[in-house]
C-alpha positions in Angstrom: 8.3 16.2 30.7 5.1 15.3 32.5 4.8 12.5 35.0 2.6 10.5 32.7 4.9 10.7 29.7 6.9 7.6 30.7 4.1 5.6 32.3 4.0 1.9 31.4 1.9 1.5 28.3 -1.3 -0.5 28.1 -1.7 -3.2 25.5 -3.2 -1.9 22.3 -4.1 -3.9 19.2 -1.4 -4.0 16.5 -2.2 -3.3 12.9 -3.0 -6.3 10.8 0.0 -7.9 9.0 -0.4 -9.1 5.5 1.3 -12.2 3.9 2.4 -10.0 1.0 5.9 -9.4 -0.2 7.1 -6.7 -2.6 8.2 -9.4 -5.0 4.7 -10.8 -5.0 3.2 -7.5 -5.9 5.7 -6.9 -8.7 5.1 -10.4 -10.1 1.3 -9.8 -10.2 1.7 -6.4 -11.9 4.1 -7.9 -14.5 1.7 -10.9 -15.1 -1.2 -8.5 -15.7 0.9 -6.5 -18.2 1.8 -9.7 -20.1 -1.9 -10.7 -20.1 -2.8 -7.3 -21.6 -0.3 -7.9 -24.3 -1.5 -11.4 -24.9 -5.0 -10.2 -25.4 -3.8 -7.7 -27.9 -2.0 -10.4 -29.8 -5.2 -12.6 -29.6 -7.2 -9.7 -31.1 -4.9 -9.7 -34.2 -2.5 -7.0 -33.2 0.5 -8.7 -34.8 -1.5 -9.1 -38.1 -1.4 -5.3 -38.6 2.3 -5.4 -39.2 1.7 -6.6 -42.8 -0.4 -3.6 -43.7 0.8 -0.1 -44.8 1.3 1.9 -41.7 0.3 -1.2 -39.6 3.5 -1.2 -37.6 2.9 2.4 -36.4 -0.7 1.5 -35.5 0.4 -1.6 -33.6 3.0 0.5 -31.6 0.3 3.1 -30.9 -2.1 0.5 -29.6 0.4 -1.2 -27.4 1.5 2.2 -26.0 -2.2 3.0 -25.3 -2.8 -0.3 -23.5 0.4 -0.1 -21.4 -0.1 3.6 -20.7 -3.6 3.1 -19.5 -2.4 0.2 -17.3 0.3 2.2 -15.8 -2.1 5.1 -15.2 -4.2 2.7 -13.0 -1.1 1.4 -11.2 -0.2 5.0 -10.3 -3.5 5.4 -8.5 -3.3 2.1 -6.8 0.2 2.9 -5.5 -1.0 6.1 -3.8 -4.4 4.7 -2.6 -2.8 4.0 0.9 -3.6 0.4 0.7 -2.2 -1.2 3.9 -0.7 -4.3 2.3 1.2 -2.1 -0.2 2.4 0.1 2.6 3.6 -2.9 4.5 5.4 -4.4 1.5 7.1 -1.2 0.3 6.6 1.8 2.6 4.8 4.9 1.4 8.1 6.7 0.5 9.1 4.0 -2.0 5.5 3.9 -3.3 5.7 7.6 -3.9 9.0 7.3 -5.8 7.5 4.6 -8.0 4.3 6.6 -8.5 6.4 9.6 -9.7 8.4 7.7 -12.3 5.5 5.6 -13.5 3.7 8.9 -14.0 6.4 10.1 -16.3 6.3 6.8 -18.2 2.5 7.1 -18.5 2.7 10.5 -20.1 5.3 9.4 -22.6 3.3 6.3 -23.5 0.1 8.2 -24.1 1.9 10.8 -26.2 3.4 7.9 -28.2 0.0 6.4 -28.7 -1.3 9.6 -30.3 1.7 10.1 -32.5 2.0 6.5 -33.8 -1.8 6.1 -34.4 -1.9 9.4 -36.4 1.3 8.4 -38.3 0.0 4.9 -39.0 -3.4 6.1 -40.4 -1.6 8.8 -42.4 0.6 6.1 -44.1 -2.4 3.8 -44.7 -4.5 6.5 -46.2 -1.7 8.4 -48.0 -2.5 11.6 -46.0 -0.3 14.2 -44.4 0.1 14.1 -40.6 -1.8 17.4 -40.0 -4.7 16.3 -42.2 -4.9 12.9 -40.6 -4.7 14.4 -37.1 -7.6 16.8 -38.0 -9.7 13.9 -39.4 -9.2 11.8 -36.3 -10.0 14.7 -33.9 -13.1 15.7 -35.8 -14.6 12.3 -36.7 -13.6 9.8 -34.0 -15.8 9.7 -31.0 -14.4 10.9 -27.7 -10.9 11.7 -29.2 -11.2 15.4 -28.3 -12.1 14.5 -24.7 -9.3 12.0 -24.5 -6.9 14.7 -25.8 -8.2 17.0 -22.9 -7.4 14.1 -20.5 -3.9 13.8 -22.0 -3.5 17.6 -21.5 -4.3 17.2 -17.8 -1.8 14.3 -17.5 0.8 16.4 -19.3 0.2 19.3 -16.9 0.5 17.0 -13.9 3.7 15.5 -15.2 5.3 18.9 -15.8 4.3 20.3 -12.4 5.7 17.1 -10.8 9.2 17.8 -12.0 11.4 19.1 -9.2 12.1 22.5 -10.7 8.4 23.2 -11.3 7.3 21.6 -7.9 9.4 24.2 -6.1 7.6 27.1 -7.8 4.0 26.0 -7.4 1.9 26.1 -4.2 0.8 22.9 -2.5 -2.9 23.9 -3.1 -2.4 24.3 -6.9 -0.4 21.1 -7.1 -3.0 19.2 -5.1 -5.9 20.5 -7.2 -4.0 19.5 -10.4 -3.6 16.0 -9.1 -7.3 15.7 -8.4 -7.8 16.4 -12.1 -6.1 13.0 -12.8 -9.4 11.3 -11.8 -11.2 13.3 -14.5 -8.5 12.5 -17.0 -8.9 8.8 -16.3 -12.7 9.0 -16.7 -12.1 10.6 -20.2 -9.6 7.9 -21.1 -12.1 5.2 -20.1 -14.8 6.6 -22.4 -12.3 6.7 -25.2 -11.3 3.2 -24.5 -14.9 1.9 -24.4 -15.8 3.4 -27.8 -12.5 3.0 -29.8 -10.4 0.4 -28.0 -10.0 -2.8 -30.0 -10.2 -4.8 -26.7 -13.6 -3.4 -26.0 -15.1 -3.6 -29.4 -15.0 -7.4 -30.0 -14.1 -9.3 -26.9 -16.4 -9.6 -23.8 -13.5 -11.1 -21.7 -11.4 -8.0 -22.4 -14.3 -5.7 -21.5 -14.8 -7.5 -18.2 -11.1 -7.5 -17.5 -10.5 -3.8 -18.2 -13.7 -2.8 -16.4 -12.5 -4.9 -13.4 -9.2 -3.0 -13.3 -11.1 0.3 -13.2 -13.5 -1.0 -10.5 -10.6 -2.3 -8.3 -8.7 1.0 -8.6 -11.8 3.1 -7.7 -12.6 0.7 -4.8 -9.1 1.0 -3.4 -9.2 4.8 -3.5 -12.7 5.1 -2.1 -12.0 2.5 0.6 -8.7 3.6 1.9 -8.6 7.3 1.1 -12.2 8.2 1.9 -14.2 5.6 3.8 -11.4 4.4 6.0 -10.5 7.8 7.4 -14.1 8.7 7.9 -14.7 5.6 9.9 -11.5 6.1 12.0 -12.5 9.7 13.0 -16.1 8.9 13.6 -15.1 6.1 15.9 -12.4 7.8 17.9 -13.4 11.6 17.9 -9.8 12.9 18.3 -9.2 16.2 20.1 -6.1 18.0 21.3 -5.6 17.5 25.0 -2.5 19.7 25.6 0.5 21.2 23.8 3.8 21.0 25.6 6.9 22.9 24.6 9.9 20.5 24.3 12.5 23.1 23.2 12.5 26.4 21.3 10.3 25.9 18.2 9.4 22.3 19.1 6.1 21.2 20.7 4.5 17.9 21.6 0.8 17.7 20.8 -1.1 15.2 22.9 -4.4 14.0 21.3 -7.0 12.1 23.2 -10.2 10.4 21.9 -12.7 7.7 22.3 -11.7 4.0 22.6 -8.0 4.7 21.9 -7.2 1.4 23.5 -8.8 -0.1 20.4 -6.8 1.9 17.9 -4.2 -0.3 16.1 -0.8 1.4 15.8 2.8 0.5 16.1 5.7 2.5 17.5 7.6 4.1 14.5 4.5 4.7 12.5 2.9 8.0 11.5 -0.5 9.5 10.9 -1.5 12.3 8.6 -2.8 15.0 10.9 -5.3 17.8 10.4 -6.3 20.2 13.1 -9.7 21.9 12.6 -8.9 25.2 14.4 -9.8 27.5 11.5 -6.1 28.4 10.8 -4.5 28.8 7.4 -4.7 25.6 5.4 -6.5 23.7 8.3 -7.6 21.2 5.6 -4.0 20.4 4.6 -2.7 17.2 6.1 0.8 16.7 7.5 2.6 13.4 8.1 4.0 13.3 11.7 5.3 10.3 13.5 4.0 9.4 16.9 6.7 10.2 19.4 5.8 7.8 22.2 4.7 4.2 22.4 0.9 3.7 22.1 -0.6 3.6 25.6 -4.4 3.5 24.9 -5.0 6.8 26.5 -3.4 9.4 24.2 -1.4 9.8 21.1 1.6 12.2 21.0 3.3 13.7 18.0 6.1 16.2 18.2 6.4 19.0 15.7 9.2 21.4 14.8 8.4 24.9 13.4 9.8 24.7 9.9 7.2 26.7 8.0 3.9 28.7 8.4 1.8 25.6 8.9 4.1 24.0 11.6 4.6 27.4 13.3 0.8 27.7 13.5 0.6 24.3 15.2 2.7 25.6 18.0 -0.3 27.6 19.1 -3.0 24.9 19.0 -5.5 25.1 21.9 -6.8 22.2 23.9 -10.2 21.0 22.7 -9.3 21.5 19.0 -10.8 18.8 16.9 -8.2 16.6 15.1 -8.6 14.4 12.0 -6.2 11.6 11.6 -5.4 9.2 8.7 -3.4 6.1 9.2 -1.4 4.7 10.7 1.2 4.4 8.0 4.9 3.5 7.8 7.3 0.6 8.0 9.9 2.0 10.4 8.7 -0.5 13.0 9.7 -3.6 14.8 8.3 -5.7 11.9 11.5 -4.9 10.0 13.7 -6.1 12.8 15.8 -9.2 11.9 18.6 -9.0 14.6 18.6 -9.1 18.4 20.7 -6.0 18.7 19.5 -2.7 17.3 21.2 0.7 16.8 19.0 3.8 16.2 20.5 6.9 14.6 18.5 10.1 14.8 19.2 13.5 13.4 17.3 16.5 14.9 13.5 16.1 14.9 14.0 12.6 13.4 14.3 11.5 17.0 10.4 11.3 17.2 9.8 7.8 15.8 13.0 6.4 17.3 12.1 7.6 20.7 8.9 5.6 20.4 10.9 2.6 19.2 13.3 2.9 22.1 10.4 2.6 24.5 8.6 -0.2 22.7 11.1 -2.6 21.0 11.4 -5.9 22.9 15.0 -6.0 24.2 17.3 -7.2 26.9 19.8 -4.9 28.6 22.6 -4.0 26.1 20.5 -4.7 23.0 19.5 -1.1 22.2 21.8 1.8 21.3 20.8 5.3 20.2 23.0 7.8 18.5 21.4 11.2 18.6 22.9 13.9 16.4 22.0 17.6 17.1 23.8 20.8 16.2 23.2 22.5 19.6 22.2 21.4 23.1 18.9 23.3 22.8 18.1 21.2 19.7 18.1 18.0 21.8 14.6 17.1 22.7 13.3 14.4 25.1 16.6 14.3 26.9 15.1 13.5 30.3 12.8 11.0 28.7 15.6 9.3 26.8 17.8 9.1 29.9 15.0 7.6 31.9 14.2 5.1 29.1 17.9 4.2 28.8 18.2 3.5 32.5 14.9 1.5 32.6 15.7 -0.6 29.6 19.4 -1.0 29.9 20.0 0.9 26.6 22.9 3.1 25.6 22.3 6.7 24.4 25.1 8.8 22.8 24.4 12.5 22.3 26.5 13.8 19.4 26.0 17.5 19.8 27.8 20.4 18.0 28.6 21.7 14.6 31.0 19.7 12.6 34.3 21.5 12.3 33.8 23.5 15.5 36.2 23.4 18.4 33.8 21.2 20.4 33.2 18.8 17.4 36.1 18.9 15.0 35.1 15.6 13.3 32.0 14.1 11.9 30.6 11.8 14.6 28.6 9.8 12.1 31.4 9.0 9.7 32.7 5.4 9.5 35.3 6.0 12.3 32.8 7.7 14.6 30.1 5.1 14.3 32.6 2.2 14.6 34.0 3.7 17.8 30.6 3.9 19.4 29.2 0.6 18.0 32.1 -1.7 17.0 29.9 -4.6 15.9 27.3 -2.5 14.1 27.4 -4.9 11.1 25.5 -7.4 13.2 22.8 -4.9 14.2 19.6 -3.8 12.7 19.9 0.0 12.1 16.9 2.3 12.3 17.6 5.7 10.7 15.6 8.9 10.7 16.6 12.5 10.1 17.1 15.0 7.3 17.4 13.5 3.9 21.0 14.6 3.4 22.0 13.0 6.7 20.2 9.7 5.9 21.8 9.5 2.5 25.3 10.1 4.0 24.8 7.7 6.9 23.3 5.0 4.7 26.5 5.1 2.6 28.6 4.9 5.7 26.7 1.9 7.1 27.3 0.1 3.8 31.0 0.9 4.1 31.0 -0.6 7.6 29.5 -3.8 6.2 25.8 -3.4 7.3 23.7 -5.3 4.7 20.9 -3.2 3.1 18.3 -5.6 4.6 19.4 -4.5 8.1 19.1 -0.7 7.3 15.7 0.6 8.0 14.9 4.2 6.9 11.8 6.0 5.8 11.1 9.4 4.3 7.7 11.0 4.5 5.7 10.9 1.3 2.4 12.6 1.0 
């Protein structure tokens, strides 16, 4: 630990907060979906039910409209829009993105099947013949089918079993193909969509949805990061070993006292050192409170990329995106706070221990590690605990061993250390298995869900 690590932090601007709740966003999305269905009804969609094959065509049209709408929602969810991050957190947005993606694929597939079936009924043709007629005579249907193939491929490769077998580079490139698929779908919709053919209002509405989606992606995934890095010119200042296989990377830059960030948040980091996959970003939390002079992240060697980061040299250019994340003081609703960390999950909680406003006795940290050498920041944590009047419990050892024959994070263990935990806010960070287990234990101890704050990286 360096002498400057625990210096008193300077005031830095906080990220803007938005008066947006998750329920507000969901209500807007549902309202837009209902409006889309209302336009379809206004265009005579229900009248098709009286014609031969009309019910199939109607289902196909609704599936196309809702599938296209969900496709745009998918992109918005992962556009890194700050008010969505604040309302839901990137991890929950990623889960919604994944399941909406599967629904989109099924709806688009249903669109093709029911439209072909409906026209086959109305024209007394076989399904193969009608499919061939549609593919060869309808404008942009072939291109739309190519777009659907791209979406199908993305959907298959996003399944857990497939995701484990495909490299990140291939998975990422496939997802970039989604933009091409959406462009092809838009061309198909312009030429053949009932909404576009006869209703100027519908054309304006749907075009606006595409423009808003494209604007969010360009603004928050392209323009925002470019502006951030041009302004601050981030570079590695030093790399400090915290424990075997764990290093802290200190990054300096220009005007860091004007960089809005909260303790508990994370950036997506890229280091331009020419190493393998230098272009690939990694989400790492800041591991100390913002001080206006440097930003610190702490990384454990868990794979080739993170092992390479252990050897970064001072002066290496860094590219940052963010900050992101909701594991911050904004979620706090109680005076007393308990933080539960597992392994490298201590990083955002160490920053919160330093920054959360509190009186002596308000803050408690439970730090779980399998071995004493896996405990990082011990001197810093002890110094912070003394300075802030906080309590730190180190829960070290393998469960079932002589030194630790019980689970220190089971209901009995937590209740012994924090008897009134049901009245606390609880911040939780660590391996997924540990967070799932401890979340269940906290509920068993009567901690309401609104007082449990956990976040999993999603990128």
